[in-house]
OpenMM code with the backbone's topology and positions (N, CA, C; nanometers):
from openmm import Vec3, app, unit

residues = "MET SER PHE ALA SER GLU PHE LYS ASP PHE ALA MET LYS GLY ASN VAL VAL ASP MET ALA VAL GLY ILE ILE ILE GLY ALA ALA PHE GLY LYS ILE VAL ALA SER PHE VAL SER ASP VAL VAL MET PRO ALA LEU GLY MET ALA ILE GLY GLY VAL ASN PHE SER ASP LEU ALA ILE THR LEU LYS GLU ALA GLY GLU GLY THR GLU ALA VAL LEU ILE THR TYR GLY ALA PHE LEU GLN THR ILE PHE ASP PHE LEU ILE ILE ALA LEU ALA ILE PHE VAL ALA ILE LYS ALA MET ASN ALA MET LYS LYS LYS GLU GLN GLU ALA PRO ALA GLU PRO PRO LYS PRO SER ASP GLU VAL LEU LEU LEU ARG GLU ILE ARG ASP SER LEU LYS LYS".split()
positions = [
    Vec3(1.0442, -2.0106, -3.1128),
    Vec3(0.9975, -2.0448, -2.9529),
    Vec3(0.8729, -2.1065, -2.9420),
    Vec3(0.8484, -2.2131, -2.8518),
    Vec3(0.7481, -2.2907, -2.8438),
    Vec3(0.6527, -2.1820, -2.7165),
    Vec3(0.5407, -2.2008, -2.7372),
    Vec3(0.4759, -2.1625, -2.6595),
    Vec3(0.5173, -2.1434, -2.4904),
    Vec3(0.5564, -2.2687, -2.4570),
    Vec3(0.5450, -2.2990, -2.3099),
    Vec3(0.6924, -2.2187, -2.2924),
    Vec3(0.7332, -2.2117, -2.3347),
    Vec3(0.9106, -2.1750, -2.3229),
    Vec3(0.9271, -2.0076, -2.3158),
    Vec3(0.7686, -1.9469, -2.3665),
    Vec3(0.7403, -1.7859, -2.4168),
    Vec3(0.6630, -1.7677, -2.2837),
    Vec3(0.6251, -1.8549, -2.2144),
    Vec3(0.5256, -1.8261, -2.1427),
    Vec3(0.5923, -1.8375, -1.9648),
    Vec3(0.7346, -1.9481, -1.9768),
    Vec3(0.8276, -1.9571, -1.8621),
    Vec3(0.8914, -1.8149, -1.8995),
    Vec3(0.9112, -1.8103, -1.9735),
    Vec3(1.0074, -1.6962, -1.9885),
    Vec3(0.9046, -1.5420, -1.8867),
    Vec3(0.8007, -1.5658, -1.9728),
    Vec3(0.6919, -1.4222, -1.9178),
    Vec3(0.6705, -1.4409, -1.7484),
    Vec3(0.6319, -1.5676, -1.7113),
    Vec3(0.6332, -1.5769, -1.5291),
    Vec3(0.7646, -1.5749, -1.5077),
    Vec3(0.8580, -1.5778, -1.5362),
    Vec3(0.9729, -1.5452, -1.3922),
    Vec3(1.0614, -1.4262, -1.4331),
    Vec3(0.9915, -1.3309, -1.5744),
    Vec3(1.0271, -1.1975, -1.5084),
    Vec3(1.0489, -1.1925, -1.4087),
    Vec3(1.1271, -1.0555, -1.3776),
    Vec3(1.1556, -0.9971, -1.2173),
    Vec3(0.9643, -0.9270, -1.1646),
    Vec3(0.9356, -0.8405, -1.2604),
    Vec3(0.8125, -0.7954, -1.2693),
    Vec3(0.6987, -0.8405, -1.1930),
    Vec3(0.6563, -0.9908, -1.2551),
    Vec3(0.5606, -1.0863, -1.2640),
    Vec3(0.5692, -1.1345, -1.1087),
    Vec3(0.6755, -1.1990, -1.0650),
    Vec3(0.7628, -1.2725, -0.9843),
    Vec3(0.6882, -1.1759, -0.8275),
    Vec3(0.6919, -0.9980, -0.8480),
    Vec3(0.7200, -0.8990, -0.7162),
    Vec3(0.5642, -0.8798, -0.7259),
    Vec3(0.4874, -0.8791, -0.8682),
    Vec3(0.3579, -0.8518, -0.8849),
    Vec3(0.2689, -0.9541, -0.7323),
    Vec3(0.2850, -1.0661, -0.7917),
    Vec3(0.2671, -1.1872, -0.6922),
    Vec3(0.2523, -1.1599, -0.5327),
    Vec3(0.4061, -1.1470, -0.5470),
    Vec3(0.4608, -1.1273, -0.3842),
    Vec3(0.3826, -1.0096, -0.3055),
    Vec3(0.3642, -0.8873, -0.4277),
    Vec3(0.2420, -0.7593, -0.3357),
    Vec3(0.1053, -0.7942, -0.3589),
    Vec3(0.0764, -0.9132, -0.4436),
    Vec3(-0.0984, -0.9621, -0.4518),
    Vec3(-0.1067, -1.0066, -0.3326),
    Vec3(-0.0195, -1.1578, -0.2650),
    Vec3(-0.0303, -1.1985, -0.1909),
    Vec3(-0.0505, -1.1394, -0.0777),
    Vec3(0.0732, -1.0299, -0.0701),
    Vec3(0.1044, -0.9744, 0.0973),
    Vec3(-0.0364, -0.8502, 0.1026),
    Vec3(-0.0633, -0.8045, -0.0079),
    Vec3(-0.1659, -0.7304, 0.0245),
    Vec3(-0.3099, -0.7848, 0.0637),
    Vec3(-0.3021, -0.9221, 0.0184),
    Vec3(-0.3997, -0.9923, 0.1001),
    Vec3(-0.4480, -1.0423, 0.1934),
    Vec3(-0.3250, -1.1018, 0.2803),
    Vec3(-0.2866, -1.1217, 0.3926),
    Vec3(-0.3020, -0.9496, 0.5147),
    Vec3(-0.2577, -0.8454, 0.4386),
    Vec3(-0.3080, -0.7155, 0.4554),
    Vec3(-0.4481, -0.6971, 0.4998),
    Vec3(-0.5153, -0.7308, 0.3447),
    Vec3(-0.6296, -0.7408, 0.3796),
    Vec3(-0.7138, -0.7568, 0.5181),
    Vec3(-0.7183, -0.9200, 0.5287),
    Vec3(-0.7437, -0.9847, 0.5912),
    Vec3(-0.7181, -0.9132, 0.7690),
    Vec3(-0.6186, -0.8688, 0.7786),
    Vec3(-0.5335, -0.8252, 0.9135),
    Vec3(-0.6231, -0.6396, 0.9442),
    Vec3(-0.6858, -0.5545, 0.8084),
    Vec3(-0.7320, -0.4658, 0.8243),
    Vec3(-0.8732, -0.4792, 0.8580),
    Vec3(-0.9146, -0.6007, 0.7922),
    Vec3(-1.0775, -0.6111, 0.7982),
    Vec3(-1.0643, -0.6904, 0.9444),
    Vec3(-0.9829, -0.7736, 1.0050),
    Vec3(-1.0187, -0.7747, 1.1434),
    Vec3(-1.0051, -0.7028, 1.2717),
    Vec3(-0.8675, -0.5799, 1.2066),
    Vec3(-0.9100, -0.4417, 1.3177),
    Vec3(-0.9570, -0.4068, 1.3106),
    Vec3(-1.0843, -0.3361, 1.2209),
    Vec3(-1.1742, -0.2830, 1.1924),
    Vec3(-1.3264, -0.3757, 1.2256),
    Vec3(-1.3314, -0.4924, 1.1810),
    Vec3(-1.4570, -0.5567, 1.3232),
    Vec3(-1.4316, -0.5578, 1.4306),
    Vec3(-1.3097, -0.6473, 1.4974),
    Vec3(-1.3035, -0.6624, 1.5794),
    Vec3(-1.2532, -0.5458, 1.6727),
    Vec3(-1.1835, -0.4403, 1.6604),
    Vec3(-1.1062, -0.3178, 1.7170),
    Vec3(-1.2082, -0.2120, 1.7442),
    Vec3(-1.2217, -0.1530, 1.5857),
    Vec3(-1.2965, -0.0101, 1.5703),
    Vec3(-1.4519, 0.0004, 1.5650),
    Vec3(-1.4794, -0.1396, 1.5225),
    Vec3(-1.6506, -0.1170, 1.4839),
    Vec3(-1.7194, -0.1375, 1.6353),
    Vec3(-1.6303, -0.2284, 1.6929),
    Vec3(-1.7190, -0.2167, 1.8414),
    Vec3(-1.7094, -0.1080, 1.9853),
    Vec3(-1.5768, -0.0627, 1.9375),
    Vec3(-1.5602, 0.0766, 2.0063),
    Vec3(-1.6324, 0.1743, 1.9803),
    Vec3(-1.6410, 0.2037, 1.7997),
    Vec3(-1.7718, 0.3216, 1.7207),
    Vec3(-1.8903, 0.3087, 1.8247),
    Vec3(-1.9384, 0.1452, 1.7632),
    Vec3(-2.0743, 0.1238, 1.8090),
    Vec3(-2.1115, 0.1769, 1.9593),
    Vec3(-2.0530, 0.1367, 2.0547),
    Vec3(-2.0162, 0.1367, 2.2218),
    Vec3(-2.0034, 0.2967, 2.2241),
    Vec3(-1.9268, 0.3700, 2.1370),
    Vec3(-1.9462, 0.5089, 2.1515),
    Vec3(-2.0925, 0.6191, 2.1249),
    Vec3(-2.1330, 0.5048, 2.0196),
    Vec3(-2.2586, 0.5883, 1.9780),
    Vec3(-2.3965, 0.4779, 2.0341),
    Vec3(-2.3581, 0.4622, 2.1687),
    Vec3(-2.4581, 0.3661, 2.1918),
    Vec3(-2.4820, 0.2277, 2.2254),
    Vec3(-2.4183, 0.1899, 2.1833),
    Vec3(-2.3850, 0.0461, 2.1805),
    Vec3(-2.4369, -0.0222, 2.1065),
    Vec3(-2.4580, 0.0379, 1.9574),
    Vec3(-2.5027, -0.0036, 1.8232),
    Vec3(-2.3815, -0.1008, 1.7667),
    Vec3(-2.4332, -0.2455, 1.7624),
    Vec3(-2.3953, -0.3443, 1.6993),
    Vec3(-2.3638, -0.3256, 1.5123),
    Vec3(-2.2846, -0.2599, 1.4693),
    Vec3(-2.2621, -0.2592, 1.3405),
    Vec3(-2.2975, -0.3937, 1.2109),
    Vec3(-2.2808, -0.4999, 1.2614),
    Vec3(-2.2669, -0.6300, 1.1811),
    Vec3(-2.4738, -0.6680, 1.2102),
    Vec3(-2.4838, -0.5714, 1.3144),
    Vec3(-2.6617, -0.6190, 1.3063),
    Vec3(-2.7409, -0.5318, 1.2324),
    Vec3(-2.6779, -0.3815, 1.2027),
    Vec3(-2.7972, -0.3424, 1.1312),
    Vec3(-2.8438, -0.3896, 1.0220),
    Vec3(-2.9221, -0.4013, 0.9896),
    Vec3(-3.0333, -0.4306, 0.8572),
    Vec3(-3.1392, -0.3698, 0.8202),
    Vec3(-3.1872, -0.3554, 0.7163),
    Vec3(-3.3660, -0.3331, 0.6673),
    Vec3(-3.3502, -0.4733, 0.6207),
    Vec3(-3.5495, -0.4784, 0.6535),
    Vec3(-3.6309, -0.6182, 0.6313),
    Vec3(-3.6777, -0.5712, 0.5577),
    Vec3(-3.6763, -0.6197, 0.4530),
    Vec3(-3.7431, -0.6235, 0.3374),
    Vec3(-3.8740, -0.7520, 0.3410),
    Vec3(-3.8276, -0.8438, 0.3619),
    Vec3(-3.9434, -0.9500, 0.3783),
    Vec3(-3.9118, -1.0640, 0.4936),
    Vec3(-4.0093, -1.0470, 0.6136),
    Vec3(-4.0059, -1.1561, 0.6833),
    Vec3(-3.9787, -1.2428, 0.6695),
    Vec3(-3.9075, -1.3371, 0.7729),
    Vec3(-3.8825, -1.5021, 0.7147),
    Vec3(-4.0398, -1.5645, 0.7400),
    Vec3(-4.0441, -1.6789, 0.6446),
    Vec3(-4.2045, -1.7293, 0.6709),
    Vec3(-4.1590, -1.9061, 0.7067),
    Vec3(-4.2374, -1.9778, 0.6377),
    Vec3(-4.2255, -2.1171, 0.6838),
    Vec3(-4.1190, -2.1240, 0.5421),
    Vec3(-4.0084, -2.2139, 0.5700),
    Vec3(-3.9209, -2.2390, 0.4789),
    Vec3(-3.8521, -2.1638, 0.3964),
    Vec3(-3.8879, -2.0452, 0.4164),
    Vec3(-3.7978, -1.9090, 0.3849),
    Vec3(-3.7188, -1.8251, 0.4701),
    Vec3(-3.6072, -1.7992, 0.4489),
    Vec3(-3.5311, -1.6796, 0.4657),
    Vec3(-3.5759, -1.5608, 0.4674),
    Vec3(-3.5395, -1.4737, 0.5888),
    Vec3(-3.5613, -1.3254, 0.5655),
    Vec3(-3.4973, -1.2591, 0.4327),
    Vec3(-3.5618, -1.1432, 0.4082),
    Vec3(-3.4851, -1.0859, 0.2889),
    Vec3(-3.4268, -0.9445, 0.3337),
    Vec3(-3.3491, -0.9238, 0.3213),
    Vec3(-3.2256, -0.8078, 0.4311),
    Vec3(-3.1740, -0.7391, 0.3650),
    Vec3(-3.1205, -0.6376, 0.3924),
    Vec3(-3.0118, -0.5531, 0.3167),
    Vec3(-2.9211, -0.4790, 0.4783),
    Vec3(-2.8135, -0.5326, 0.4735),
    Vec3(-2.6866, -0.5353, 0.5424),
    Vec3(-2.6280, -0.4365, 0.5265),
    Vec3(-2.6991, -0.2908, 0.5952),
    Vec3(-2.5711, -0.2292, 0.5463),
    Vec3(-2.4918, -0.2007, 0.6239),
    Vec3(-2.4896, -0.2509, 0.7624),
    Vec3(-2.3973, -0.2304, 0.8393),
    Vec3(-2.2752, -0.3320, 0.8542),
    Vec3(-2.2530, -0.4100, 0.7075),
    Vec3(-2.1451, -0.5189, 0.6421),
    Vec3(-2.0819, -0.3969, 0.5750),
    Vec3(-2.1956, -0.3464, 0.4834),
    Vec3(-2.1384, -0.1878, 0.3915),
    Vec3(-2.0811, -0.0971, 0.4997),
    Vec3(-2.1083, -0.1138, 0.5751),
    Vec3(-2.0280, 0.0296, 0.6522),
    Vec3(-1.8728, -0.0337, 0.7156),
    Vec3(-1.9042, -0.1284, 0.7616),
    Vec3(-1.8039, -0.2144, 0.8144),
    Vec3(-1.7306, -0.2191, 0.6573),
    Vec3(-1.7496, -0.2434, 0.5809),
    Vec3(-1.6244, -0.2566, 0.4481),
    Vec3(-1.5944, -0.0913, 0.4027),
    Vec3(-1.6992, -0.0059, 0.4157),
    Vec3(-1.6163, 0.1343, 0.3994),
    Vec3(-1.5343, 0.1614, 0.5411),
    Vec3(-1.5602, 0.1138, 0.6166),
    Vec3(-1.3757, 0.1398, 0.7171),
    Vec3(-1.3126, 0.0731, 0.6623),
    Vec3(-1.3342, -0.0240, 0.6360),
    Vec3(-1.2098, -0.1127, 0.6212),
    Vec3(-1.1109, -0.0708, 0.4633),
    Vec3(-1.1754, -0.0317, 0.3974),
    Vec3(-1.1604, 0.0757, 0.2447),
    Vec3(-1.0722, 0.1850, 0.3251),
    Vec3(-1.1508, 0.2538, 0.4206),
    Vec3(-1.0516, 0.3931, 0.4463),
    Vec3(-0.9167, 0.3689, 0.5009),
    Vec3(-0.9407, 0.2488, 0.5922),
    Vec3(-0.8471, 0.2294, 0.6848),
    Vec3(-0.6939, 0.1653, 0.6017),
    Vec3(-0.7067, 0.0965, 0.4959),
    Vec3(-0.6517, 0.0314, 0.4025),
    Vec3(-0.5940, 0.1937, 0.3222),
    Vec3(-0.6723, 0.2324, 0.2571),
    Vec3(-0.6647, 0.3546, 0.1783),
    Vec3(-0.5236, 0.4711, 0.2298),
    Vec3(-0.5597, 0.4635, 0.4107),
    Vec3(-0.4996, 0.5529, 0.4826),
    Vec3(-0.3193, 0.4600, 0.4764),
    Vec3(-0.3367, 0.3436, 0.5009),
    Vec3(-0.2371, 0.2762, 0.5683),
    Vec3(-0.1218, 0.3322, 0.4025),
    Vec3(-0.2115, 0.2540, 0.2591),
    Vec3(-0.0916, 0.2932, 0.1986),
    Vec3(-0.0545, 0.4095, 0.1241),
    Vec3(-0.1835, 0.5684, 0.1814),
    Vec3(-0.0994, 0.7140, 0.1434),
    Vec3(0.0387, 0.7266, 0.2418),
    Vec3(0.0252, 0.6004, 0.3569),
    Vec3(0.1358, 0.6853, 0.4695),
    Vec3(0.2445, 0.6139, 0.4041),
    Vec3(0.2251, 0.4825, 0.3693),
    Vec3(0.3631, 0.4170, 0.3212),
    Vec3(0.4436, 0.5052, 0.2097),
    Vec3(0.3376, 0.4944, 0.1403),
    Vec3(0.3959, 0.5680, -0.0106),
    Vec3(0.4698, 0.6735, -0.0166),
    Vec3(0.3583, 0.7733, 0.1196),
    Vec3(0.4231, 0.9272, 0.1953),
    Vec3(0.5801, 0.8932, 0.2205),
    Vec3(0.5576, 0.7721, 0.3153),
    Vec3(0.6976, 0.7833, 0.3355),
    Vec3(0.8122, 0.7328, 0.2380),
    Vec3(0.7803, 0.6534, 0.2024),
    Vec3(0.8882, 0.5833, 0.0283),
    Vec3(0.8908, 0.7325, 0.0059),
    Vec3(0.8292, 0.7780, -0.0267),
    Vec3(0.8308, 0.9818, -0.1422),
    Vec3(0.9399, 1.0192, -0.0318),
    Vec3(0.9341, 1.0410, 0.0705),
    Vec3(0.9952, 1.1597, 0.1486),
    Vec3(1.1456, 1.0945, 0.1387),
    Vec3(1.1816, 0.9257, 0.1616),
    Vec3(1.2980, 0.8567, 0.1684),
    Vec3(1.3591, 0.8602, 0.0168),
    Vec3(1.3007, 0.8927, -0.0758),
    Vec3(1.3658, 0.9199, -0.1912),
    Vec3(1.4019, 1.0625, -0.2453),
    Vec3(1.2802, 1.1496, -0.1983),
    Vec3(1.3345, 1.2914, -0.1834),
    Vec3(1.5037, 1.3370, -0.1113),
    Vec3(1.4845, 1.2449, 0.0213),
    Vec3(1.6359, 1.2679, 0.0739),
    Vec3(1.7249, 1.1982, 0.0520),
    Vec3(1.6866, 1.1193, -0.0565),
    Vec3(1.8276, 1.0572, -0.0713),
    Vec3(1.8745, 1.1665, -0.2618),
    Vec3(1.7800, 1.2297, -0.3292),
    Vec3(1.7798, 1.3158, -0.4000),
    Vec3(1.8825, 1.4191, -0.3910),
    Vec3(1.8089, 1.4926, -0.2565),
    Vec3(1.8611, 1.5870, -0.1584),
    Vec3(2.0092, 1.6166, -0.1192),
    Vec3(2.0679, 1.4496, -0.0640),
    Vec3(2.1570, 1.4464, -0.0174),
    Vec3(2.3191, 1.5121, -0.0962),
    Vec3(2.3861, 1.5993, -0.0375),
    Vec3(2.4889, 1.6373, -0.1035),
    Vec3(2.5853, 1.5465, -0.1766),
    Vec3(2.5773, 1.5485, -0.2830),
    Vec3(2.6883, 1.4901, -0.3548),
    Vec3(2.8624, 1.5271, -0.3532),
    Vec3(2.9218, 1.4337, -0.3473),
    Vec3(3.0919, 1.4768, -0.3591),
    Vec3(3.0909, 1.5686, -0.4886),
    Vec3(3.1710, 1.6576, -0.4668),
    Vec3(3.1970, 1.7387, -0.5876),
    Vec3(3.2411, 1.6879, -0.6589),
    Vec3(3.2478, 1.6509, -0.7856),
    Vec3(3.3403, 1.5870, -0.9335),
    Vec3(3.4578, 1.6135, -0.9046),
    Vec3(3.5306, 1.5252, -0.9879),
    Vec3(3.6670, 1.5138, -0.9629),
    Vec3(3.7473, 1.5860, -1.0807),
    Vec3(3.7944, 1.6521, -1.0539),
    Vec3(3.8541, 1.7483, -1.1654),
    Vec3(3.9157, 1.6726, -1.2498),
    Vec3(3.8709, 1.6928, -1.3808),
    Vec3(3.9596, 1.5962, -1.5142),
    Vec3(4.1148, 1.6161, -1.4920),
    Vec3(4.2044, 1.5633, -1.5540),
    Vec3(4.3408, 1.5587, -1.6132),
    Vec3(4.3697, 1.6835, -1.6505),
    Vec3(4.2751, 1.7161, -1.7533),
    Vec3(4.3543, 1.8614, -1.7935),
    Vec3(4.3222, 1.9889, -1.6618),
    Vec3(4.2233, 1.9581, -1.6169),
    Vec3(4.2173, 2.0921, -1.5005),
    Vec3(4.3578, 2.0671, -1.3908),
    Vec3(4.3679, 1.9504, -1.3787),
    Vec3(4.4973, 1.9655, -1.2786),
    Vec3(4.6096, 1.9303, -1.3401),
    Vec3(4.6466, 1.9418, -1.4413),
    Vec3(4.8171, 2.0093, -1.5494),
    Vec3(4.7866, 2.1355, -1.5484),
    Vec3(4.6692, 2.1831, -1.5700),
    Vec3(4.6673, 2.3656, -1.5979),
    Vec3(4.6941, 2.3842, -1.4232),
    Vec3(4.6239, 2.3209, -1.2969),
    Vec3(4.6813, 2.3611, -1.2004),
    Vec3(4.8045, 2.3936, -1.1274),
    Vec3(4.8757, 2.2601, -1.1911),
    Vec3(4.9960, 2.2405, -1.1910),
    Vec3(5.1123, 2.3527, -1.2338),
    Vec3(5.0769, 2.3795, -1.3943),
    Vec3(5.1033, 2.4842, -1.4342),
    Vec3(5.1455, 2.6365, -1.3575),
    Vec3(4.9962, 2.6019, -1.3305),
    Vec3(4.9505, 2.8116, -1.2733),
    Vec3(5.0635, 2.8068, -1.1351),
    Vec3(5.0268, 2.6749, -1.0546),
    Vec3(5.1223, 2.6897, -0.9012),
    Vec3(5.2991, 2.6657, -0.9550),
    Vec3(5.3354, 2.6428, -1.0560),
    Vec3(5.4670, 2.6433, -1.0731),
    Vec3(5.5268, 2.7422, -1.1585),
    Vec3(5.4368, 2.8173, -1.2147),
    Vec3(5.3928, 2.9604, -1.2502),
    Vec3(5.4173, 3.1005, -1.1617),
    Vec3(5.3577, 3.0578, -1.0542),
    Vec3(5.3618, 3.1464, -0.9307),
    Vec3(5.4830, 3.1434, -0.8764),
    Vec3(5.5335, 2.9984, -0.8376),
    Vec3(5.6733, 2.9831, -0.7668),
    Vec3(5.8376, 3.1366, -0.8816),
] * unit.nanometer
topology = app.Topology()
chain = topology.addChain("A")
for resn in residues:
    res = topology.addResidue(resn, chain)
    for name in ("N", "CA", "C"):
        topology.addAtom(name, app.Element.getBySymbol(name[0]), res)
């Protein structure tokens, strides 16, 4: 088997394709959450604590000079990334919890009683005929 055909077999396996779809959807979900945090949560949170814009929070290590930019530690962006992570983690937790609850309901669903075997049916017929 050639290297190309082995690679094709590997790349076309179902779990590899599923993983690729998951990564693409996860990246899109990450962008949605980042926008939600930066455009909805952080402005509201900043207003609640006195009009602070988190993206502007920074510590200046070196002021801007002629031809050089200021050196900043932008801890506001770091705080926003933490909020992004927490919201994504919460969303994943809720989704997994819901999936586990659905699986649990499927497992707890009462199954039909097993159909009696042919021998049991024959013995029942014999018993019923002896009663008569």
